[in-house]
N, C-alpha and C positions, 0 to 999 in steps of 0.2 A: 503493500501499499505504501502511495507516497507522501512525503513527510512534508510536501507543500500544502498551507491551508486551503481549503475550500473556500471559505471568504476572508477575506482580510481587509479590513478597515482602519485607516490611519486620519486621525485628526480631520474628520467629517464633520463639517459644520452646513446647516442647509436653512434657512431663512423663507417665509413667507410675509411679506411686505416688513412690517415692523418685529414681526413673532419671529424669534429665534428657535426652531423647532428642535434642532441638534446644534452642540457648543463644543465642536473638537472629541466626538466621539472615538475609540478607538479598541477594536477588538477585533480576534481571530476565532473562525471556526474550524478545528480540525477534520481532515476524513473521516467519513465512516461512524462519528461522533451524532449523538441525540442529542443536542444543545436548545437547552430553555433560553427565550428572551422574555426578560421580566423587569415589570416599570409599571409608576403609578401612571392613572389615565393622563394622556397628556405630557408623555414622560418623550415622545418620540420613536415609539417602535413602529406604528403603520409605517408613517415616514420612510424608516429606516429598511424597513422590508420593501417599500416599493423601490428605492434605493438601489439595493441588494439585485431584484429583478429587471432592473433598466427600465420601469416605467417612469421613473425623474434621475435626472442627470445632476449628480454631486456641484454643489456651486464651489465649495472647497475642498480640497483633502482628496483622498486619495481611496478608490473602492477596488478590489481586485477579486473576481468570481473564477476558478479553476486559475488562478494565473493570470487574468486577461482584465485588465483594465477596462472599466464598463463602459467607458467613452469611446473604445479604439474598436471590439467590436461585438456588439449588441447581437447580432443574430446568433454566433458559435456560442455566446451563452445563455441566450434563449432555448436553444434547441436542448441543453443542458440539466436545465431548470424547470422545476413544476411547482407554481404558487395557487396556494387556495387563500381567498383573500376573507375576512371576517364576515363580511355582507357580499353575497353572491348573486348573482340572477340567473336562474334558470328557464328553460324554454319548457314550461310545464305543462303545455299540450302536447309535449312527445312521449311517446315511451322511454324508459330508462335505456333499451337497447339503441333506439336511435339517435337517441341524446347523445352516447356516448360514441356509436358510429358516425354520427356529424363533426364530431372533434378529431377522430380519427383521419376521417377524409381530410379536413383541414390541414391535417398535418402532412397530408401527401400518401399516408398508405394506400396500398391497393387493394382492392374490394375483399379479395383471399384475404390477404395482412390483414386487416381489419377485421374480417370474423373472429379470427383467432385473436386477437389484441383484446377486443371486447370482453372476447370470452374469459380471456385471463385476468382481465380487471375485477371483472366480476365477480370471480371465484375467489379472489386476492381479497375483496371486501364483501365478501359474503352475500354478494346483492345476485346470484346467478337466477336465486330463484324467484325474484321479482322485475325481471330484465324486460317483460312484456307489460307491467303495469304503468300507468300516466304518472309522471312526476308529481301532479299536482292533487293526488291523490295520497302520496308518501310522507309521514312523519316526517318530524323534523330532521328525526336521528338519521332516517332513511336516507333524506336528501342529503345530509352532510355526506355520509357515504358515495353515495353517487357524484358529489364533487370531488371528492378523494381520487374514485375510480376515474374521474375526467383527468385528475389533473397528472395519472399514471400512465394516460394512454401514451405519451411519449418516452416512456418508459427511463423518467430524469434519473441522473445523477445525485441531486439536493434538492429536496423538498422545502417550501416555505410556506407555514401554516401560520396562520395569523386567527388565533383564538378557534381553533376547530372543534373545542369542545364545548362551543358558547350555545346555550340553551339547552344542555341533552340533562334526558333526565341519568340519577345513575349509572344504570345499566348500560345505556345507550355510549356513558364516556367509560365504561371499563373494556366496549368492546370494543372502541375506537382506538385505546391505549393500547389493546392487545394487538389491534392491525398494524399500529406503529411500530411496536417492537419486532413484528415477523419482517416490516418493511428494512430495518435497521439491522437485521439477521441477515437481509438480502445484501448488505452491504450497500445502501442508500447512506448519505448524510440528511437526516434532520434538522431543520432551523424551526424552533415552535414557540410564538408565543403565545402566553395564557395567564391567567388568572388565578385560575385555580392551582395553587401553589402545593400545596399537599400531592398532588399530582405530579407536579413536574417533580418535585425532590424523589419520587419514589422511581419519574420514567428516564431523567436524563443522567446522563454522566459526567455533562456540562454546563454552565451558564453563565450568562452573562447578563447584569442588572444594570440599568440603564433610571437617572431621573432628570428631570429636567434638562435633558438634552446633554447630561454628562456620564460617563460609563463610569462607574461606581464598583463593579467587581467584574474580572472575567477570569474565569480558570474553571478547573474540575470542582463538582458540586460538594465531595467531602472535605476538600478545603475549606470551602465555604462555612458548610457546616459543623468542623469542627470548631469549638469552644476555644477561645482566645483566654484563655484564664493563667496566673501564674504559677497554681497549683494543679496540676493533673488530675481531671475526675473522670472515675470509670463508674460503667452501668451495670449492674450484678445482679441476675434473677434466679431465683432458688426455687427450689421443691415447694410446694403451697404449705405446706407443715414447716412452720421456722421453729427451733431448738429455742427454749428460753434460753437467755443470754448471748443469741447471735449476735447484737449488735457491737455487746464490749468486747465480746470475743477476737471479732474481726476488727478492730477498734487500737487489740493489742498486738496487732501485727505489725512488722516491721515497715515503715513507712505509710501507713495509714495515718490521717490526723484527725479523719472524722467520717461517720458513717450515718446518712439521711436516709429514712426508709422513704419510698413513693406511694403515696396514701395510697389507699385500694388495692395492693397489688404485690405478690411477691416479691418487689424488686428493691434496690438500695444504691444510694449515688455515692460514691465511696471517693472522698476528697484525698489527694496524697501529696509526701512529700516532693517539694517541686522536682529533686535532685531523680525521682522515680518517674522517669519517660517513659518506661517501656511498660508493656504491661502482663510480659512475660514472668517479671520478676514478681509481682501481686498477685498473680494466676497460681505460680506455684506455693505462694505461701495460703492461697485459700483452700488448695487441696489437700496441701500438708494439715491443715486444719481439719481438714474430715469435711467441707462444706461442700452440699450436692450442688452446682453448676447448671443450670438448666441453661444459660446466656450469659457471655461477660464480655465486653466491650468497651471503648473509647467513648465518654459522653460526648453526645451531640446534641446543639440546639436545632431546633425546626428552621423550614424555610422561613416560614412567616417571621420568626424572630429576626435573623440574619437579613431578611428583605426590610423589616421594618426601622433594626439597625443601620443600615446605609440609606436609605432615603429620607429617614429624619434628622439622625445626629450623627451623617457624614463618617465616613470610611475613619476605619480606627488604625492608626500608625501602632 
């Protein structure tokens, strides 16, 4: 796999009259990643997506997609990406098959190839059983699947998805997330903007956060969620039954400063000495003490918490 970023944005500024939508944002998206794009309303997410997919031209800064400057070769970029906007129009009096066949024809595929391609994207989005249904009779979730199938008609290497789960019920969102995971397994790079932070935290391996046109974070999801504390904190889940004196016993272990129970669960947050930077030593101490461990990991904050930290209180140095 190429080490060259699929998306590379450097010091991009974009204005609409007197409004500065983007103010020097910089970030990269690596090939094969499922990259979340997060920001408050008005942060510049949709503007950024339109710049990446060449619907807008950058006023200042550099945007490269597949290593190609978006000012140089629009067609070469568009052939290799698929863009699914937040609000999309559909030919509602067409059947699902007719709609997808229309776009396959627009890409220049022959009739024989169109039948195969439409069949493939219908199967991938689990819509083959609805191919003869009119689009106007489909639920919002089903229409989202059809829109995603349309984006896949040209077999793009890069998918740009703007709020793809917007308005979906929980079941439809879960099913959509599974489709995205399958697309990633197929080797596609997925750049997804969403307000559903809990799902992005579970789905994405990397993330960019922007606020008021500025980049607040770009990197691995694990790096974002790791608690930046002076003393390492670990989370321990034990068997349901906790022996009497458990907390006192763990507190006496080497390197342990404090043990706090998580209310309502057989879980504990263990604050340790700053010198204890690795979990292995503490884990061995727990095992030696006869603790029955169900799960043991470095404590992480939620994406919601990280998002609020970065967009309200600024980046922590």
